[in-house]
N, C-alpha and C positions, 0 to 999 in steps of 0.2 A: 331891822330892829334898831340900829343906831339912829335913824332919823325920827323915830317915834318918841313922843314925850315919855319921860321916865325910863327910857331905854337903858341908861347907865345903871339906874337903881335896880331894874329887873335883871340885867346881866350880872350884877354883883350878887343879888339874891341867888340866882341860879348857880353862879360859880361857887358861892359859899356852900350851898346844898350839895353840889357835886363833890366838893373837897371834904365834906364832913363824913368821916369814916363811921360815925355812929348812926348815920342815916341808912335806911334799908338800901341794899344794892340796887334794886330796880328803880327806886326813887332817884338815887344818884345818877343812874344811867339815863333816866328821862331828862334830868337837868342837863347832862352832857349833850344829849341829842339836841335839845333846844338851843344850847350855845353853838354847837357845831353847825346846825342847819341855818342859824342866823349869820353864819360866816364870822363868828367871833373867835378870838384867840383862846386856845386851850393850854393851861399850864401843863408842864411835863407829866405830873402824876396822872392827870386825866387822859393824856395821850396814851400813856402806858396802860391804863385801865381799858381803854377802847381797843388797843392793839391786842390785849389778852382775849377779848371777844372775837378777834379776827384769827385766832390760832386755829390750826388744822383740826383740832378736836371739837370745835364749836359747831353748832348746827348751822344750816344754810342761812336761815333768817338772821341769826345773830351776826354771822360774818358779813352779810349784805348791809345790815344796819351799821355795823362798825365801819365798813368801807364808805358808806354814804356820809357818815360823820367826818371821817378823816379827809374825804374829798372836798367837803364843803367848809370845814373850819379853817380859820387863819392859822397856819402852822409856820413855825420858824424853820430855817434851813436845816438845823440839826434834827428837828422832828420830821421834816420831809425826807431826810436821809434814811431815817428808820422806816418810814412808810415805803420808800423806794425798795428797801430790802424785802418788804412784805410782798411786793409785786411778783416776786419769783414764785410764790405759792398761791397767788390769786387765781381765781377762776375767771373766765371771760366776762361774766356779768359784774364781777367785783372790780375788775380792772377798769371797766367803764365808769364805775362809781368813784374810784380812786384818782383817776387822771386829772380831774379839776384841781387837785392839790398842787399839781406841777404846772398848771397854766398861769398861776399867779406870780407876778414878779415880786421881788428880784430872785433870780435863780443863781446860786453860786456855781463856780466852776466844779467844785466837788460834787454838787448835786447833779450837775449835767453829766459828769463822768459815771455816776452810779447808774 
């Protein structure tokens, strides 16, 4: 996405839509999915929203979608620490989707220990 013309503008539109609490939840989540799958950074409130969909009471497809977003988005070390804690409750197919989040440098010592 970053190499495409108007990519910054599109990313900003998606980020604004995702952060707008007056927007329907499904529309917000679709914007988050687009940002995450493009490998773009997600602000903390959006990571929290995605992690809520990864909770144990969510259905399988919601959990997998959340894992794919978290695995492909650009996450800060503090965000990756939160996702590392989610690994304990992850199902095998979700772990596979989450692991790419930890393959991206730089990894802090704290993250490596988690």
